[in-house]
C-alpha positions as semicolon CSV with decimal commas, in nm:
position;residue;x (nm);y (nm);z (nm)
1;M;0,021;-9,317;-17,508
2;S;-0,314;-9,157;-17,418
3;K;-0,385;-8,789;-17,473
4;K;-0,424;-8,549;-17,183
5;F;-0,564;-8,246;-17,366
6;F;-0,693;-8,354;-17,707
7;G;-1,032;-8,523;-17,724
8;T;-1,220;-8,652;-18,026
9;D;-1,262;-8,297;-18,154
10;G;-0,962;-8,097;-18,030
11;I;-0,945;-7,926;-17,693
12;R;-1,263;-7,793;-17,536
13;G;-1,384;-7,661;-17,201
14;R;-1,532;-7,376;-17,003
15;V;-1,369;-7,039;-17,062
16;G;-1,140;-6,945;-16,775
17;V;-1,104;-7,304;-16,656
18;E;-0,807;-7,514;-16,761
19;P;-0,724;-7,581;-17,032
20;M;-0,929;-7,292;-17,178
21;T;-0,725;-7,011;-17,020
22;A;-0,519;-6,751;-17,202
23;P;-0,180;-6,874;-17,067
24;T;-0,250;-7,235;-17,164
25;I;-0,377;-7,145;-17,510
26;L;-0,070;-6,925;-17,563
27;R;0,145;-7,226;-17,471
28;L;-0,066;-7,441;-17,705
29;G;0,004;-7,202;-17,991
30;W;0,376;-7,211;-17,911
31;A;0,381;-7,592;-17,881
32;A;0,191;-7,639;-18,206
33;G;0,422;-7,386;-18,370
34;K;0,734;-7,573;-18,258
35;V;0,600;-7,903;-18,393
36;L;0,479;-7,752;-18,721
37;A;0,798;-7,550;-18,771
38;S;0,995;-7,874;-18,786
39;Q;0,801;-7,956;-19,105
40;G;0,934;-7,644;-19,278
41;N;0,612;-7,455;-19,352
42;R;0,564;-7,145;-19,134
43;E;0,211;-7,037;-19,237
44;V;-0,090;-7,111;-19,012
45;L;-0,452;-7,000;-19,060
46;I;-0,670;-6,912;-18,762
47;G;-1,050;-6,900;-18,783
48;K;-1,310;-6,872;-18,510
49;D;-1,681;-6,867;-18,444
50;T;-1,870;-6,573;-18,292
51;R;-1,813;-6,634;-17,917
52;I;-1,685;-6,328;-17,734
53;S;-1,396;-6,537;-17,595
54;G;-1,273;-6,587;-17,950
55;Y;-1,092;-6,252;-17,930
56;L;-0,904;-6,368;-17,622
57;F;-0,793;-6,702;-17,762
58;E;-0,718;-6,566;-18,109
59;S;-0,467;-6,324;-17,957
60;A;-0,319;-6,595;-17,735
61;L;-0,269;-6,835;-18,026
62;E;-0,120;-6,558;-18,238
63;A;0,134;-6,475;-17,965
64;G;0,225;-6,839;-17,913
65;L;0,273;-6,906;-18,282
66;S;0,480;-6,590;-18,325
67;S;0,710;-6,685;-18,039
68;A;0,775;-7,016;-18,216
69;G;0,849;-6,836;-18,542
70;L;0,527;-6,909;-18,731
71;H;0,314;-6,659;-18,923
72;A;-0,057;-6,636;-18,835
73;R;-0,310;-6,550;-19,103
74;M;-0,636;-6,449;-18,940
75;L;-0,965;-6,542;-19,109
76;G;-1,207;-6,393;-18,856
77;P;-1,545;-6,564;-18,801
78;M;-1,542;-6,860;-19,036
79;P;-1,717;-7,200;-19,041
80;T;-1,496;-7,491;-18,939
81;P;-1,515;-7,656;-19,285
82;A;-1,413;-7,325;-19,442
83;V;-1,092;-7,329;-19,238
84;A;-1,024;-7,684;-19,354
85;Y;-1,076;-7,580;-19,717
86;L;-0,873;-7,260;-19,694
87;T;-0,586;-7,442;-19,522
88;R;-0,553;-7,653;-19,836
89;T;-0,587;-7,368;-20,083
90;F;-0,336;-7,146;-19,901
91;R;-0,095;-7,441;-19,875
92;A;-0,065;-7,362;-19,503
93;A;0,107;-7,586;-19,250
94;A;-0,214;-7,605;-19,048
95;G;-0,551;-7,447;-18,985
96;I;-0,672;-7,370;-18,634
97;V;-1,037;-7,324;-18,540
98;I;-1,138;-7,151;-18,216
99;S;-1,481;-7,294;-18,145
100;A;-1,682;-7,513;-17,911
101;S;-1,915;-7,605;-18,197
102;H;-2,269;-7,659;-18,063
103;N;-2,185;-7,572;-17,700
104;P;-2,304;-7,252;-17,523
105;H;-2,108;-6,926;-17,538
106;Y;-1,930;-6,985;-17,207
107;D;-1,744;-7,284;-17,355
108;N;-1,476;-7,265;-17,619
109;G;-1,222;-7,491;-17,780
110;V;-0,936;-7,526;-18,026
111;K;-0,909;-7,780;-18,306
112;F;-0,647;-7,826;-18,574
113;F;-0,643;-7,923;-18,939
114;G;-0,331;-8,041;-19,119
115;S;-0,209;-7,908;-19,451
116;D;-0,430;-8,163;-19,630
117;G;-0,747;-8,026;-19,469
118;Y;-0,799;-8,330;-19,248
119;K;-0,786;-8,318;-18,871
120;L;-0,441;-8,369;-18,727
121;D;-0,338;-8,730;-18,681
122;D;-0,280;-8,881;-18,336
123;E;0,097;-8,870;-18,375
124;T;0,103;-8,495;-18,433
125;E;-0,142;-8,426;-18,148
126;L;0,074;-8,634;-17,912
127;A;0,383;-8,442;-18,026
128;I;0,206;-8,112;-17,946
129;E;0,104;-8,242;-17,603
130;D;0,461;-8,350;-17,534
131;M;0,588;-8,005;-17,635
132;L;0,338;-7,843;-17,397
133;G;0,543;-7,984;-17,113
134;Q;0,865;-7,822;-17,230
135;P;0,995;-7,479;-17,118
136;L;0,860;-7,205;-17,341
137;D;1,128;-7,016;-17,529
138;T;1,116;-6,748;-17,795
139;V;1,297;-6,743;-18,127
140;E;1,532;-6,456;-18,209
141;S;1,360;-6,127;-18,290
142;E;1,438;-6,150;-18,660
143;D;1,268;-6,493;-18,669
144;L;0,945;-6,399;-18,491
145;G;0,627;-6,474;-18,678
146;R;0,403;-6,204;-18,823
147;A;0,025;-6,175;-18,825
148;E;-0,209;-6,054;-19,098
149;R;-0,579;-6,068;-19,175
150;I;-0,718;-6,228;-19,490
151;D;-1,000;-5,998;-19,594
152;D;-1,149;-6,210;-19,873
153;A;-1,163;-6,543;-19,688
154;G;-1,544;-6,544;-19,674
155;G;-1,577;-6,474;-20,045
156;R;-1,333;-6,750;-20,132
157;Y;-1,532;-7,003;-19,934
158;I;-1,866;-6,887;-20,075
159;E;-1,739;-6,944;-20,427
160;Y;-1,611;-7,288;-20,333
161;C;-1,947;-7,387;-20,183
162;K;-2,124;-7,275;-20,500
163;S;-1,880;-7,477;-20,711
164;T;-2,003;-7,798;-20,543
165;F;-2,355;-7,732;-20,677
166;P;-2,423;-7,870;-21,028
167;S;-2,315;-7,629;-21,300
168;G;-2,609;-7,460;-21,468
169;M;-2,852;-7,552;-21,190
170;R;-3,019;-7,282;-20,982
171;L;-3,245;-7,255;-20,679
172;D;-3,490;-7,014;-20,838
173;G;-3,841;-7,045;-20,693
174;L;-3,732;-7,209;-20,368
175;K;-3,805;-7,030;-20,042
176;L;-3,561;-7,129;-19,767
177;V;-3,544;-7,036;-19,400
178;V;-3,178;-7,046;-19,296
179;D;-3,083;-7,052;-18,926
180;A;-2,710;-6,998;-18,870
181;A;-2,727;-7,033;-18,489
182;N;-2,581;-6,682;-18,447
183;G;-2,256;-6,854;-18,532
184;A;-1,975;-6,856;-18,784
185;G;-2,201;-6,903;-19,086
186;Y;-2,432;-6,610;-19,006
187;D;-2,347;-6,420;-19,326
188;I;-2,186;-6,683;-19,547
189;A;-2,477;-6,930;-19,546
190;R;-2,732;-6,671;-19,656
191;R;-2,507;-6,545;-19,935
192;V;-2,440;-6,894;-20,074
193;F;-2,809;-6,981;-20,111
194;E;-2,910;-6,634;-20,231
195;E;-2,640;-6,624;-20,497
196;L;-2,772;-6,955;-20,631
197;G;-3,116;-6,799;-20,671
198;A;-3,307;-6,897;-20,357
199;N;-3,537;-6,665;-20,166
200;V;-3,371;-6,673;-19,823
201;I;-3,528;-6,578;-19,492
202;S;-3,254;-6,552;-19,230
203;Q;-3,271;-6,621;-18,859
204;G;-2,998;-6,679;-18,606
205;A;-2,793;-6,430;-18,804
206;S;-2,736;-6,155;-18,546
207;P;-2,443;-6,271;-18,331
208;N;-2,350;-6,063;-18,026
209;G;-2,083;-6,289;-17,879
210;L;-2,321;-6,442;-17,624
211;N;-2,617;-6,578;-17,823
212;I;-2,441;-6,849;-18,025
213;N;-2,650;-7,171;-18,020
214;D;-2,894;-7,001;-17,782
215;N;-3,231;-7,163;-17,863
216;C;-3,145;-7,160;-18,231
217;G;-2,957;-7,356;-18,493
218;A;-2,909;-7,728;-18,539
219;T;-2,935;-7,808;-18,168
220;A;-3,269;-7,627;-18,126
221;P;-3,461;-7,654;-18,455
222;D;-3,810;-7,587;-18,315
223;S;-3,783;-7,216;-18,395
224;L;-3,681;-7,299;-18,750
225;R;-3,975;-7,536;-18,779
226;A;-4,215;-7,261;-18,670
227;H;-4,070;-7,016;-18,925
228;V;-4,090;-7,268;-19,210
229;L;-4,460;-7,314;-19,140
230;L;-4,522;-6,941;-19,088
231;E;-4,347;-6,844;-19,411
232;R;-4,484;-7,142;-19,608
233;A;-4,125;-7,212;-19,704
234;D;-4,007;-7,509;-19,908
235;M;-3,765;-7,612;-19,636
236;G;-3,550;-7,494;-19,348
237;I;-3,175;-7,524;-19,302
238;A;-3,016;-7,512;-18,956
239;L;-2,643;-7,499;-18,889
240;D;-2,467;-7,513;-18,554
241;G;-2,229;-7,251;-18,416
242;D;-1,931;-7,350;-18,627
243;G;-2,122;-7,460;-18,935
244;D;-2,020;-7,824;-18,949
245;R;-2,364;-7,964;-18,860
246;L;-2,687;-7,961;-19,059
247;I;-3,045;-8,027;-18,949
248;M;-3,330;-7,956;-19,191
249;V;-3,705;-7,901;-19,180
250;D;-3,929;-8,012;-19,465
251;E;-4,223;-7,817;-19,606
252;R;-4,464;-7,990;-19,365
253;G;-4,263;-7,872;-19,065
254;D;-4,112;-8,212;-18,988
255;I;-3,758;-8,199;-18,849
256;V;-3,515;-8,394;-19,067
257;D;-3,218;-8,513;-18,863
258;G;-2,869;-8,619;-18,968
259;D;-2,970;-8,982;-19,025
260;E;-3,248;-8,885;-19,265
261;I;-3,024;-8,637;-19,446
262;L;-2,757;-8,906;-19,474
263;F;-3,021;-9,134;-19,626
264;V;-3,117;-8,867;-19,882
265;L;-2,752;-8,805;-19,973
266;A;-2,687;-9,178;-20,020
267;K;-3,015;-9,222;-20,209
268;A;-2,913;-8,946;-20,450
269;A;-2,566;-9,094;-20,504
270;H;-2,720;-9,440;-20,552
271;A;-2,967;-9,307;-20,810
272;R;-2,683;-9,144;-21,003
273;G;-2,465;-9,455;-20,986
274;E;-2,200;-9,266;-20,789
275;L;-2,153;-9,512;-20,504
276;N;-1,965;-9,753;-20,735
277;G;-2,026;-10,046;-20,504
278;G;-1,923;-9,847;-20,200
279;G;-2,125;-9,790;-19,886
280;V;-2,211;-9,544;-19,615
281;V;-2,066;-9,492;-19,268
282;G;-2,284;-9,402;-18,971
283;T;-2,218;-9,430;-18,599
284;L;-2,324;-9,635;-18,302
285;M;-2,597;-9,372;-18,251
286;S;-2,737;-9,395;-18,605
287;N;-3,102;-9,493;-18,609
288;L;-3,178;-9,859;-18,668
289;G;-3,420;-9,751;-18,939
290;L;-3,130;-9,610;-19,139
291;E;-2,947;-9,942;-19,126
292;H;-3,260;-10,127;-19,238
293;A;-3,325;-9,879;-19,521
294;F;-2,975;-9,927;-19,660
295;R;-3,012;-10,304;-19,625
296;D;-3,328;-10,288;-19,839
297;M;-3,137;-10,085;-20,102
298;N;-2,836;-10,322;-20,095
299;I;-2,611;-10,038;-19,985
300;P;-2,336;-10,150;-19,746
301;F;-2,349;-9,975;-19,409
302;K;-2,098;-9,967;-19,124
303;R;-2,107;-9,807;-18,781
304;A;-1,812;-9,612;-18,644
305;K;-1,763;-9,485;-18,293
306;V;-1,941;-9,156;-18,226
307;G;-1,751;-8,850;-18,351
308;D;-1,698;-8,725;-18,704
309;R;-1,328;-8,806;-18,667
310;H;-1,413;-9,176;-18,633
311;V;-1,665;-9,160;-18,917
312;L;-1,402;-9,009;-19,143
313;E;-1,142;-9,268;-19,046
314;M;-1,378;-9,552;-19,139
315;M;-1,477;-9,380;-19,464
316;R;-1,115;-9,345;-19,569
317;A;-1,028;-9,698;-19,461
318;N;-1,305;-9,833;-19,687
319;S;-1,262;-9,575;-19,966
320;W;-1,626;-9,473;-19,916
321;R;-1,740;-9,119;-19,995
322;I;-2,045;-9,057;-19,772
323;G;-2,081;-9,071;-19,395
324;G;-2,237;-8,887;-19,106
325;E;-2,398;-8,870;-18,766
326;S;-2,750;-8,828;-18,635
327;S;-2,642;-8,493;-18,490
328;G;-2,593;-8,356;-18,841
329;H;-2,221;-8,399;-18,906
330;L;-2,235;-8,500;-19,272
331;I;-1,923;-8,571;-19,474
332;T;-1,915;-8,594;-19,853
333;L;-1,552;-8,660;-19,938
334;D;-1,604;-8,559;-20,300
335;H;-1,650;-8,204;-20,170
336;S;-1,506;-8,163;-19,821
337;T;-1,257;-8,319;-19,580
338;T;-1,480;-8,265;-19,278
339;G;-1,845;-8,216;-19,187
340;D;-1,990;-7,921;-19,377
341;G;-2,346;-7,805;-19,315
342;I;-2,369;-7,568;-19,611
343;I;-2,227;-7,813;-19,864
344;A;-2,443;-8,100;-19,735
345;A;-2,751;-7,877;-19,769
346;L;-2,651;-7,792;-20,125
347;Q;-2,631;-8,161;-20,214
348;V;-2,981;-8,217;-20,077
349;L;-3,110;-7,913;-20,265
350;A;-2,952;-8,037;-20,588
351;Y;-3,141;-8,365;-20,553
352;V;-3,465;-8,175;-20,485
353;V;-3,419;-7,970;-20,802
354;E;-3,310;-8,253;-21,031
355;S;-3,576;-8,497;-20,909
356;G;-3,859;-8,246;-20,892
357;E;-3,962;-8,399;-20,558
358;R;-4,003;-8,242;-20,218
359;L;-3,777;-8,318;-19,924
360;T;-4,072;-8,499;-19,765
361;D;-4,080;-8,741;-20,057
362;L;-3,704;-8,788;-20,080
363;K;-3,672;-8,909;-19,724
364;N;-3,938;-9,175;-19,784
365;G;-3,785;-9,521;-19,771
366;M;-3,640;-9,475;-19,427
367;M;-3,857;-9,537;-19,124
368;R;-3,705;-9,366;-18,823
369;Y;-3,747;-9,590;-18,522
370;P;-3,853;-9,419;-18,198
371;Q;-3,539;-9,332;-18,005
372;T;-3,495;-9,194;-17,655
373;L;-3,169;-9,044;-17,531
374;V;-3,095;-8,956;-17,169
375;N;-2,773;-8,786;-17,058
376;V;-2,665;-8,889;-16,708
377;P;-2,419;-8,640;-16,549
378;V;-2,095;-8,786;-16,412
379;N;-1,808;-8,632;-16,218
380;E;-1,547;-8,874;-16,349
381;R;-1,520;-9,160;-16,593
382;I;-1,655;-9,489;-16,461
383;N;-1,640;-9,841;-16,600
384;L;-2,006;-9,939;-16,620
385;D;-1,906;-10,294;-16,717
386;D;-1,822;-10,346;-16,348
387;S;-2,165;-10,236;-16,227
388;S;-2,395;-10,535;-16,166
389;P;-2,716;-10,322;-16,149
390;V;-2,632;-10,156;-16,483
391;Q;-2,551;-10,486;-16,651
392;E;-2,873;-10,640;-16,514
393;A;-3,073;-10,343;-16,648
394;L;-2,906;-10,387;-16,988
395;R;-2,985;-10,757;-17,004
396;S;-3,347;-10,690;-16,912
397;A;-3,375;-10,415;-17,175
398;E;-3,223;-10,629;-17,450
399;H;-3,458;-10,914;-17,363
400;D;-3,764;-10,688;-17,381
401;L;-3,659;-10,530;-17,712
402;G;-3,557;-10,852;-17,882
403;D;-3,440;-10,817;-18,244
404;T;-3,640;-10,499;-18,308
405;G;-3,440;-10,260;-18,095
406;R;-3,112;-10,191;-17,922
407;V;-2,954;-10,023;-17,620
408;L;-2,636;-9,819;-17,617
409;L;-2,436;-9,676;-17,325
410;R;-2,163;-9,431;-17,417
411;P;-1,954;-9,182;-17,222
412;S;-1,953;-8,850;-17,409
413;G;-1,624;-8,739;-17,557
414;T;-1,710;-8,368;-17,516
415;E;-1,930;-8,342;-17,205
416;P;-1,923;-8,494;-16,850
417;V;-2,218;-8,726;-16,916
418;V;-2,296;-9,087;-16,997
419;R;-2,538;-9,111;-17,286
420;V;-2,809;-9,377;-17,256
421;M;-2,983;-9,445;-17,587
422;V;-3,264;-9,692;-17,653
423;E;-3,453;-9,743;-17,979
424;G;-3,719;-9,983;-18,098
425;R;-4,052;-10,001;-18,274
426;V;-4,280;-9,898;-17,985
427;A;-4,224;-9,545;-17,855
428;N;-4,370;-9,594;-17,506
429;Q;-4,166;-9,909;-17,449
430;V;-3,848;-9,737;-17,570
431;E;-3,895;-9,442;-17,336
432;T;-3,971;-9,662;-17,035
433;I;-3,670;-9,886;-17,093
434;C;-3,438;-9,590;-17,150
435;H;-3,531;-9,431;-16,818
436;Q;-3,495;-9,764;-16,639
437;V;-3,141;-9,805;-16,770
438;A;-3,062;-9,439;-16,698
439;D;-3,179;-9,481;-16,337
440;A;-2,939;-9,777;-16,299
441;V;-2,655;-9,565;-16,436
442;R;-2,738;-9,280;-16,195
443;L;-2,716;-9,520;-15,900
444;A;-2,383;-9,652;-16,027
445;V;-2,225;-9,306;-16,057
446;A;-2,374;-9,161;-15,737
């Protein structure tokens, strides 16, 4: 059975448009509460990012859960990975995050973590969707759920992040520019790095409900790059609105994307002998240079479908500990059950300190192939396999690139676009081919 509401990363959409309306989110809270109540545990954590609509949906979820007899424990603004961690430590039935991640303020979403800190499995999501179609009822008054706020949630998560950094090691002498995207990590990120000894210069740390991801953070790192150069900092750290992505900037001002960070994380684990014969999971969008770098290091590498959920599934299926996406979702299963920008940054910083090398040097060994990505807007899903012009454009592109490049067409799981990605050794050729294929896709969806 296919899902109607849940995508690869929960439910997401424009505020005020179904399903992101107060009545539907109230029903979602009730439906989730009914399904979770059958498991016996009545405690649910709710965290959110800094979007103004978070107040609306937080109240709606609280009401829905209460009507199903579950207790809501409110965390306030909290990074997505923090909710996953706290769900485990509080032994809650589930954790709910109100966030649209890297999207603008006018979007929002809801995603769930199970009691183990991993995203809900397909069976549970389907059960919630099925319950959404049932008449909403309310438990007896004496069985209604209560709501309370957890005041020390941020401090708990800060201490956990610091515990993933090697004992006895400090960040003294390092100047970091930290951009929290005016999102959920606006205070927590700074405090983590400062408490470990770094000199932190904050930006994107003044949320007003509307400026989340607005020309800042992991999706817009140019401002961070400028500040790293201006401040002569050792590196820059950029999170997205809910703190599960990481993009970095090295001391020369070069942007270090998720593929390069993944390479550094795997290189560090390989040097320490921690891979134990295991490999690394990327995605269909991972740069070809990453695959070739791991091949040269004899590190197994596999590609999952795009989405950190799929990366995680492949990691667990292979019992591998490191995986991630070009966008900056980086998962280190020794420390977190989901992508965690702060913890991934700490692992990179630990390797910088222990090796005595700069981030510029640590990413050497991977040559990032030129890559061009074009998003083609679509009104509805279309099977591009049935389009002769698109298939002809693909065949032509693959012939021109040969064995030194590749083409990928992929409908987005979170936005109404088809992503056209081309990579190869020659930048001008890559860009030309990408636009040729994108033009064929535009004609097919017109």
